[in-house]
PDBQT receptor file of N, H, CA, C and O in Angstrom, charges set to zero:
ATOM      1  N   MET A   1       2.502   8.039 -16.603  1.00  0.00    +0.000 N 
ATOM      2  CA  MET A   1       3.284   8.422 -14.965  1.00  0.00    +0.000 C 
ATOM      3  C   MET A   1       4.802   8.579 -15.270  1.00  0.00    +0.000 C 
ATOM      4  O   MET A   1       5.160   7.888 -16.223  1.00  0.00    +0.000 OA
ATOM      5  N   THR A   2       5.577   9.171 -14.807  1.00  0.00    +0.000 N 
ATOM      6  H   THR A   2       5.286   9.733 -14.032  1.00  0.00    +0.000 HD
ATOM      7  CA  THR A   2       6.756   9.108 -15.040  1.00  0.00    +0.000 C 
ATOM      8  C   THR A   2       7.529   7.998 -13.892  1.00  0.00    +0.000 C 
ATOM      9  O   THR A   2       6.988   7.321 -13.018  1.00  0.00    +0.000 OA
ATOM     10  N   GLU A   3       9.029   8.106 -14.273  1.00  0.00    +0.000 N 
ATOM     11  H   GLU A   3       9.468   8.656 -14.983  1.00  0.00    +0.000 HD
ATOM     12  CA  GLU A   3       9.116   6.449 -13.766  1.00  0.00    +0.000 C 
ATOM     13  C   GLU A   3       9.479   7.433 -12.032  1.00  0.00    +0.000 C 
ATOM     14  O   GLU A   3       9.139   6.888 -10.983  1.00  0.00    +0.000 OA
ATOM     15  N   PRO A   4       9.988   8.472 -12.013  1.00  0.00    +0.000 N 
ATOM     16  CA  PRO A   4       9.614   8.800 -10.625  1.00  0.00    +0.000 C 
ATOM     17  C   PRO A   4       9.033   8.882  -9.736  1.00  0.00    +0.000 C 
ATOM     18  O   PRO A   4       9.419   8.738  -8.576  1.00  0.00    +0.000 OA
ATOM     19  N   LEU A   5       7.726   9.192 -10.218  1.00  0.00    +0.000 N 
ATOM     20  H   LEU A   5       7.413   9.309 -11.161  1.00  0.00    +0.000 HD
ATOM     21  CA  LEU A   5       6.240   9.610  -9.682  1.00  0.00    +0.000 C 
ATOM     22  C   LEU A   5       6.110   7.736  -9.249  1.00  0.00    +0.000 C 
ATOM     23  O   LEU A   5       6.094   7.405  -8.064  1.00  0.00    +0.000 OA
ATOM     24  N   ALA A   6       6.019   6.569 -10.492  1.00  0.00    +0.000 N 
ATOM     25  H   ALA A   6       6.032   6.838 -11.455  1.00  0.00    +0.000 HD
ATOM     26  CA  ALA A   6       5.602   5.624 -10.197  1.00  0.00    +0.000 C 
ATOM     27  C   ALA A   6       6.186   4.805  -8.938  1.00  0.00    +0.000 C 
ATOM     28  O   ALA A   6       5.725   4.271  -7.929  1.00  0.00    +0.000 OA
ATOM     29  N   ALA A   7       7.566   5.009  -9.591  1.00  0.00    +0.000 N 
ATOM     30  H   ALA A   7       7.941   5.442 -10.411  1.00  0.00    +0.000 HD
ATOM     31  CA  ALA A   7       8.093   4.528  -8.086  1.00  0.00    +0.000 C 
ATOM     32  C   ALA A   7       7.994   5.296  -6.764  1.00  0.00    +0.000 C 
ATOM     33  O   ALA A   7       8.244   4.660  -5.740  1.00  0.00    +0.000 OA
ATOM     34  N   ALA A   8       7.701   6.418  -6.678  1.00  0.00    +0.000 N 
ATOM     35  H   ALA A   8       7.498   6.935  -7.510  1.00  0.00    +0.000 HD
ATOM     36  CA  ALA A   8       7.090   6.959  -4.944  1.00  0.00    +0.000 C 
ATOM     37  C   ALA A   8       6.062   6.217  -4.534  1.00  0.00    +0.000 C 
ATOM     38  O   ALA A   8       5.961   5.747  -3.400  1.00  0.00    +0.000 OA
ATOM     39  N   VAL A   9       4.953   6.031  -5.787  1.00  0.00    +0.000 N 
ATOM     40  H   VAL A   9       5.035   6.412  -6.708  1.00  0.00    +0.000 HD
ATOM     41  CA  VAL A   9       3.924   5.518  -5.600  1.00  0.00    +0.000 C 
ATOM     42  C   VAL A   9       4.048   3.927  -5.200  1.00  0.00    +0.000 C 
ATOM     43  O   VAL A   9       3.198   3.505  -4.416  1.00  0.00    +0.000 OA
ATOM     44  N   ARG A  10       4.741   3.297  -5.535  1.00  0.00    +0.000 N 
ATOM     45  H   ARG A  10       5.432   3.640  -6.171  1.00  0.00    +0.000 HD
ATOM     46  CA  ARG A  10       4.835   1.856  -4.981  1.00  0.00    +0.000 C 
ATOM     47  C   ARG A  10       5.378   1.773  -4.183  1.00  0.00    +0.000 C 
ATOM     48  O   ARG A  10       5.185   0.746  -3.533  1.00  0.00    +0.000 OA
ATOM     49  N   ASP A  11       6.635   2.960  -3.551  1.00  0.00    +0.000 N 
ATOM     50  H   ASP A  11       6.793   3.795  -4.079  1.00  0.00    +0.000 HD
ATOM     51  CA  ASP A  11       6.879   2.942  -2.046  1.00  0.00    +0.000 C 
ATOM     52  C   ASP A  11       6.039   3.476  -1.355  1.00  0.00    +0.000 C 
ATOM     53  O   ASP A  11       6.375   3.439  -0.171  1.00  0.00    +0.000 OA
ATOM     54  N   ASN A  12       5.080   3.969  -1.526  1.00  0.00    +0.000 N 
ATOM     55  H   ASN A  12       4.807   3.999  -2.488  1.00  0.00    +0.000 HD
ATOM     56  CA  ASN A  12       3.921   4.773  -0.794  1.00  0.00    +0.000 C 
ATOM     57  C   ASN A  12       3.131   3.081  -0.234  1.00  0.00    +0.000 C 
ATOM     58  O   ASN A  12       2.969   2.856   0.966  1.00  0.00    +0.000 OA
ATOM     59  N   ALA A  13       2.778   2.189  -1.179  1.00  0.00    +0.000 N 
ATOM     60  H   ALA A  13       2.910   2.371  -2.153  1.00  0.00    +0.000 HD
ATOM     61  CA  ALA A  13       1.991   1.194  -1.288  1.00  0.00    +0.000 C 
ATOM     62  C   ALA A  13       2.742   0.680  -0.376  1.00  0.00    +0.000 C 
ATOM     63  O   ALA A  13       2.463   0.758   0.820  1.00  0.00    +0.000 OA
ATOM     64  N   ALA A  14       3.830   0.068  -0.857  1.00  0.00    +0.000 N 
ATOM     65  H   ALA A  14       4.057   0.005  -1.829  1.00  0.00    +0.000 HD
ATOM     66  CA  ALA A  14       5.027  -0.944   0.110  1.00  0.00    +0.000 C 
ATOM     67  C   ALA A  14       4.951  -0.149   1.450  1.00  0.00    +0.000 C 
ATOM     68  O   ALA A  14       5.237  -0.986   2.306  1.00  0.00    +0.000 OA
ATOM     69  N   TRP A  15       4.774   0.725   1.902  1.00  0.00    +0.000 N 
ATOM     70  H   TRP A  15       4.542   1.406   1.207  1.00  0.00    +0.000 HD
ATOM     71  CA  TRP A  15       4.947   1.327   3.176  1.00  0.00    +0.000 C 
ATOM     72  C   TRP A  15       3.181   0.955   3.773  1.00  0.00    +0.000 C 
ATOM     73  O   TRP A  15       2.943   0.231   4.740  1.00  0.00    +0.000 OA
ATOM     74  N   CYS A  16       2.559   1.364   3.271  1.00  0.00    +0.000 N 
ATOM     75  H   CYS A  16       2.752   1.952   2.485  1.00  0.00    +0.000 HD
ATOM     76  CA  CYS A  16       1.125   1.249   4.258  1.00  0.00    +0.000 C 
ATOM     77  C   CYS A  16       0.759  -0.034   3.912  1.00  0.00    +0.000 C 
ATOM     78  O   CYS A  16      -0.222  -0.270   4.617  1.00  0.00    +0.000 OA
ATOM     79  N   ASP A  17       1.069  -1.316   2.999  1.00  0.00    +0.000 N 
ATOM     80  H   ASP A  17       1.866  -1.124   2.426  1.00  0.00    +0.000 HD
ATOM     81  CA  ASP A  17       0.997  -2.483   3.451  1.00  0.00    +0.000 C 
ATOM     82  C   ASP A  17       2.099  -2.795   4.671  1.00  0.00    +0.000 C 
ATOM     83  O   ASP A  17       1.681  -3.741   5.339  1.00  0.00    +0.000 OA
ATOM     84  N   LEU A  18       3.256  -2.338   5.118  1.00  0.00    +0.000 N 
ATOM     85  H   LEU A  18       3.595  -1.570   4.575  1.00  0.00    +0.000 HD
ATOM     86  CA  LEU A  18       3.823  -3.076   6.165  1.00  0.00    +0.000 C 
ATOM     87  C   LEU A  18       3.218  -2.826   7.307  1.00  0.00    +0.000 C 
ATOM     88  O   LEU A  18       2.793  -3.682   8.083  1.00  0.00    +0.000 OA
ATOM     89  N   MET A  19       3.139  -1.223   7.491  1.00  0.00    +0.000 N 
ATOM     90  H   MET A  19       3.484  -0.527   6.861  1.00  0.00    +0.000 HD
ATOM     91  CA  MET A  19       2.300  -0.811   8.588  1.00  0.00    +0.000 C 
ATOM     92  C   MET A  19       1.007  -1.686   8.635  1.00  0.00    +0.000 C 
ATOM     93  O   MET A  19       0.820  -2.144   9.763  1.00  0.00    +0.000 OA
ATOM     94  N   CYS A  20       0.159  -2.005   7.807  1.00  0.00    +0.000 N 
ATOM     95  H   CYS A  20       0.311  -1.634   6.891  1.00  0.00    +0.000 HD
ATOM     96  CA  CYS A  20      -0.880  -2.723   8.217  1.00  0.00    +0.000 C 
ATOM     97  C   CYS A  20      -0.462  -4.150   8.601  1.00  0.00    +0.000 C 
ATOM     98  O   CYS A  20      -1.040  -4.757   9.502  1.00  0.00    +0.000 OA
ATOM     99  N   ARG A  21       0.357  -4.572   8.035  1.00  0.00    +0.000 N 
ATOM    100  H   ARG A  21       0.827  -4.079   7.302  1.00  0.00    +0.000 HD
ATOM    101  CA  ARG A  21       0.480  -5.851   8.144  1.00  0.00    +0.000 C 
ATOM    102  C   ARG A  21       1.150  -5.965   9.423  1.00  0.00    +0.000 C 
ATOM    103  O   ARG A  21       0.858  -7.015   9.995  1.00  0.00    +0.000 OA
ATOM    104  N   ALA A  22       1.860  -5.307   9.978  1.00  0.00    +0.000 N 
ATOM    105  H   ALA A  22       2.098  -4.454   9.513  1.00  0.00    +0.000 HD
ATOM    106  CA  ALA A  22       2.283  -4.774  11.282  1.00  0.00    +0.000 C 
ATOM    107  C   ALA A  22       1.250  -4.770  12.358  1.00  0.00    +0.000 C 
ATOM    108  O   ALA A  22       1.412  -5.038  13.549  1.00  0.00    +0.000 OA
ATOM    109  N   HIS A  23       0.232  -4.444  11.773  1.00  0.00    +0.000 N 
ATOM    110  H   HIS A  23       0.101  -4.227  10.806  1.00  0.00    +0.000 HD
ATOM    111  CA  HIS A  23      -1.239  -4.175  12.679  1.00  0.00    +0.000 C 
ATOM    112  C   HIS A  23      -2.114  -5.469  12.774  1.00  0.00    +0.000 C 
ATOM    113  O   HIS A  23      -3.024  -5.661  13.581  1.00  0.00    +0.000 OA
ATOM    114  N   GLY A  24      -1.636  -6.383  11.727  1.00  0.00    +0.000 N 
ATOM    115  H   GLY A  24      -0.896  -6.227  11.072  1.00  0.00    +0.000 HD
ATOM    116  CA  GLY A  24      -2.565  -7.747  11.897  1.00  0.00    +0.000 C 
ATOM    117  C   GLY A  24      -3.795  -6.908  10.407  1.00  0.00    +0.000 C 
ATOM    118  O   GLY A  24      -4.852  -7.490  10.164  1.00  0.00    +0.000 OA
ATOM    119  N   ARG A  25      -3.520  -5.935   9.816  1.00  0.00    +0.000 N 
ATOM    120  H   ARG A  25      -2.661  -5.462  10.013  1.00  0.00    +0.000 HD
ATOM    121  CA  ARG A  25      -4.516  -6.045   8.851  1.00  0.00    +0.000 C 
ATOM    122  C   ARG A  25      -3.711  -5.820   7.208  1.00  0.00    +0.000 C 
ATOM    123  O   ARG A  25      -3.668  -4.754   6.594  1.00  0.00    +0.000 OA
ATOM    124  N   PRO A  26      -3.242  -6.879   6.848  1.00  0.00    +0.000 N 
ATOM    125  CA  PRO A  26      -3.123  -6.943   5.509  1.00  0.00    +0.000 C 
ATOM    126  C   PRO A  26      -3.829  -6.440   4.690  1.00  0.00    +0.000 C 
ATOM    127  O   PRO A  26      -5.052  -6.484   4.824  1.00  0.00    +0.000 OA
ATOM    128  N   GLY A  27      -3.165  -5.759   3.501  1.00  0.00    +0.000 N 
ATOM    129  H   GLY A  27      -2.172  -5.723   3.392  1.00  0.00    +0.000 HD
ATOM    130  CA  GLY A  27      -3.947  -5.379   2.403  1.00  0.00    +0.000 C 
ATOM    131  C   GLY A  27      -3.859  -5.917   1.289  1.00  0.00    +0.000 C 
ATOM    132  O   GLY A  27      -3.407  -7.031   1.552  1.00  0.00    +0.000 OA
ATOM    133  N   THR A  28      -4.010  -5.842   0.106  1.00  0.00    +0.000 N 
ATOM    134  H   THR A  28      -4.377  -4.937  -0.107  1.00  0.00    +0.000 HD
ATOM    135  CA  THR A  28      -3.869  -6.455  -1.152  1.00  0.00    +0.000 C 
ATOM    136  C   THR A  28      -3.805  -5.673  -2.506  1.00  0.00    +0.000 C 
ATOM    137  O   THR A  28      -4.549  -4.796  -2.945  1.00  0.00    +0.000 OA
ATOM    138  N   PHE A  29      -2.578  -6.315  -3.084  1.00  0.00    +0.000 N 
ATOM    139  H   PHE A  29      -1.973  -7.027  -2.727  1.00  0.00    +0.000 HD
ATOM    140  CA  PHE A  29      -2.104  -5.236  -4.572  1.00  0.00    +0.000 C 
ATOM    141  C   PHE A  29      -2.518  -5.946  -5.358  1.00  0.00    +0.000 C 
ATOM    142  O   PHE A  29      -2.533  -7.172  -5.245  1.00  0.00    +0.000 OA
ATOM    143  N   THR A  30      -3.044  -5.137  -6.557  1.00  0.00    +0.000 N 
ATOM    144  H   THR A  30      -3.032  -4.141  -6.649  1.00  0.00    +0.000 HD
ATOM    145  CA  THR A  30      -3.721  -5.243  -7.652  1.00  0.00    +0.000 C 
ATOM    146  C   THR A  30      -2.801  -5.098  -8.815  1.00  0.00    +0.000 C 
ATOM    147  O   THR A  30      -1.684  -4.700  -8.482  1.00  0.00    +0.000 OA
ATOM    148  N   GLY A  31      -2.951  -5.293  -9.975  1.00  0.00    +0.000 N 
ATOM    149  H   GLY A  31      -3.858  -5.616 -10.246  1.00  0.00    +0.000 HD
ATOM    150  CA  GLY A  31      -2.169  -4.502 -10.653  1.00  0.00    +0.000 C 
ATOM    151  C   GLY A  31      -2.036  -2.915 -11.452  1.00  0.00    +0.000 C 
ATOM    152  O   GLY A  31      -1.385  -2.447 -12.387  1.00  0.00    +0.000 OA
ATOM    153  N   ARG A  32      -3.270  -2.336 -10.277  1.00  0.00    +0.000 N 
ATOM    154  H   ARG A  32      -3.798  -2.716  -9.518  1.00  0.00    +0.000 HD
ATOM    155  CA  ARG A  32      -3.031  -0.837 -10.455  1.00  0.00    +0.000 C 
ATOM    156  C   ARG A  32      -3.835   0.138  -9.101  1.00  0.00    +0.000 C 
ATOM    157  O   ARG A  32      -4.439   1.209  -9.174  1.00  0.00    +0.000 OA
ATOM    158  N   ALA A  33      -3.513  -0.823  -7.804  1.00  0.00    +0.000 N 
ATOM    159  H   ALA A  33      -3.023  -1.693  -7.745  1.00  0.00    +0.000 HD
ATOM    160  CA  ALA A  33      -3.866  -0.428  -6.882  1.00  0.00    +0.000 C 
ATOM    161  C   ALA A  33      -3.474  -0.931  -5.423  1.00  0.00    +0.000 C 
ATOM    162  O   ALA A  33      -3.206  -2.127  -5.538  1.00  0.00    +0.000 OA
ATOM    163  N   TRP A  34      -3.315  -0.495  -3.993  1.00  0.00    +0.000 N 
ATOM    164  H   TRP A  34      -3.533   0.476  -3.899  1.00  0.00    +0.000 HD
ATOM    165  CA  TRP A  34      -3.411  -1.379  -2.933  1.00  0.00    +0.000 C 
ATOM    166  C   TRP A  34      -4.619  -1.042  -2.422  1.00  0.00    +0.000 C 
ATOM    167  O   TRP A  34      -5.066   0.100  -2.315  1.00  0.00    +0.000 OA
ATOM    168  N   THR A  35      -5.193  -2.165  -2.076  1.00  0.00    +0.000 N 
ATOM    169  H   THR A  35      -4.830  -3.093  -2.163  1.00  0.00    +0.000 HD
ATOM    170  CA  THR A  35      -6.265  -1.684  -1.077  1.00  0.00    +0.000 C 
ATOM    171  C   THR A  35      -6.554  -2.373   0.191  1.00  0.00    +0.000 C 
ATOM    172  O   THR A  35      -6.108  -3.520   0.217  1.00  0.00    +0.000 OA
ATOM    173  N   ASN A  36      -7.122  -2.024   1.158  1.00  0.00    +0.000 N 
ATOM    174  H   ASN A  36      -7.484  -1.092   1.137  1.00  0.00    +0.000 HD
ATOM    175  CA  ASN A  36      -7.646  -2.852   2.113  1.00  0.00    +0.000 C 
ATOM    176  C   ASN A  36      -9.008  -2.735   2.625  1.00  0.00    +0.000 C 
ATOM    177  O   ASN A  36      -9.337  -1.551   2.695  1.00  0.00    +0.000 OA
ATOM    178  N   SER A  37     -10.039  -3.657   3.059  1.00  0.00    +0.000 N 
ATOM    179  H   SER A  37      -9.772  -4.619   3.002  1.00  0.00    +0.000 HD
ATOM    180  CA  SER A  37     -10.795  -3.936   3.456  1.00  0.00    +0.000 C 
ATOM    181  C   SER A  37     -11.069  -3.704   4.691  1.00  0.00    +0.000 C 
ATOM    182  O   SER A  37     -12.262  -3.543   4.945  1.00  0.00    +0.000 OA
ATOM    183  N   ALA A  38     -10.463  -3.649   5.385  1.00  0.00    +0.000 N 
ATOM    184  H   ALA A  38      -9.494  -3.780   5.179  1.00  0.00    +0.000 HD
ATOM    185  CA  ALA A  38     -10.339  -3.297   6.721  1.00  0.00    +0.000 C 
ATOM    186  C   ALA A  38      -9.998  -1.976   7.070  1.00  0.00    +0.000 C 
ATOM    187  O   ALA A  38      -9.147  -1.417   6.377  1.00  0.00    +0.000 OA
ATOM    188  N   ARG A  39     -10.705  -1.136   8.391  1.00  0.00    +0.000 N 
ATOM    189  H   ARG A  39     -11.395  -1.590   8.954  1.00  0.00    +0.000 HD
ATOM    190  CA  ARG A  39      -9.838  -0.169   8.489  1.00  0.00    +0.000 C 
ATOM    191  C   ARG A  39      -8.192   0.464   8.542  1.00  0.00    +0.000 C 
ATOM    192  O   ARG A  39      -7.413  -0.050   9.345  1.00  0.00    +0.000 OA
ATOM    193  N   THR A  40      -7.988   0.955   8.154  1.00  0.00    +0.000 N 
ATOM    194  H   THR A  40      -8.621   1.373   7.501  1.00  0.00    +0.000 HD
ATOM    195  CA  THR A  40      -6.513   0.854   8.519  1.00  0.00    +0.000 C 
ATOM    196  C   THR A  40      -5.983   1.703   9.676  1.00  0.00    +0.000 C 
ATOM    197  O   THR A  40      -6.781   2.534  10.110  1.00  0.00    +0.000 OA
ATOM    198  N   PRO A  41      -4.622   1.635  10.326  1.00  0.00    +0.000 N 
ATOM    199  CA  PRO A  41      -4.300   1.925  11.233  1.00  0.00    +0.000 C 
ATOM    200  C   PRO A  41      -4.245   3.472  11.095  1.00  0.00    +0.000 C 
ATOM    201  O   PRO A  41      -4.127   3.769   9.907  1.00  0.00    +0.000 OA
ATOM    202  N   LEU A  42      -4.300   4.782  12.081  1.00  0.00    +0.000 N 
ATOM    203  H   LEU A  42      -4.396   4.540  13.047  1.00  0.00    +0.000 HD
ATOM    204  CA  LEU A  42      -4.191   5.836  12.127  1.00  0.00    +0.000 C 
ATOM    205  C   LEU A  42      -2.682   6.572  11.762  1.00  0.00    +0.000 C 
ATOM    206  O   LEU A  42      -2.563   7.796  11.816  1.00  0.00    +0.000 OA
TER     207      LEU A  42
């Protein structure tokens, strides 16, 4: 993955996590992905 693409992917995962945490539904980061076991906000 190119560096700009990797940075965009990390930023998107961080934004998703921030929004989910704001709604009381934190996610989980692993070495390859961000996931959430609960339904994420719309």
